N, C-alpha and C positions, 0 to 999 in steps of 0.2 A: 498440594504444587497448585498456582493458578493455571487456569485453561487461558492461553495468548490467542487473540485477537485473531479472524480467519479475515483475510484481504481476497479479492479478484479483482483484475486490472484487466480491463478492454482494451486490445487491440486489432485494431482494422474494427471489423465487424464480429469476436471472439469473445468469449466472458476467458482469462486464465486465470486459473487459482484453483486449490488455498494459494497462495503465497503470505510468506512471515513478514511483517513489518521493518527490519530487518535484511532484507532480500528487496524491499523495496527502496529503502533509504539508498543500500549499498547501489544500486541501479540508476540511482538520479545520480548520485557524486559519481561516477565513472563512465555518466553521457549513454548509456544504452536505453533510458527513458528518460522523458522532460517530465519536469514537475506540474505539465498540462496534461502529464496521461489523465485517464478517468479512472478510477480508482472507485470501491464499494467493499463498505465493509458488514459483515453482518450482525445484528439481523435488520438492518436497516435496508441496505442493498441500494441506497441511492448511492448512483455516481457523481462523483464530486473531481473537477482536477485534484491532482499530487498537493499541490502547496496550497491550498485549502483545506486539507486534511490534517486539521491539529489532532483527531483524535489516534493519526496512524503514530505521528511522532509520540504521543504518550504510552504506546502502545509496545512502540521499540525499548528492546534491551540495550542499557544502556552504552554497550562496546560498542554499537550500531550508533549510536552516534556521534 
């Protein structure tokens, strides 16, 4: 079984996670998270806006898309 990518979200000055790609996409869709929310994935830990994280979309299960 493939290991899922772990994601971390910056909420204010706090790091929240790990969070699944499906949860992040769902939160953006329902409005509880913005596409501008900063998201980092392991191992790079570089925070970028969610709308820039194409790797986030590729790691999400098809049901989340």
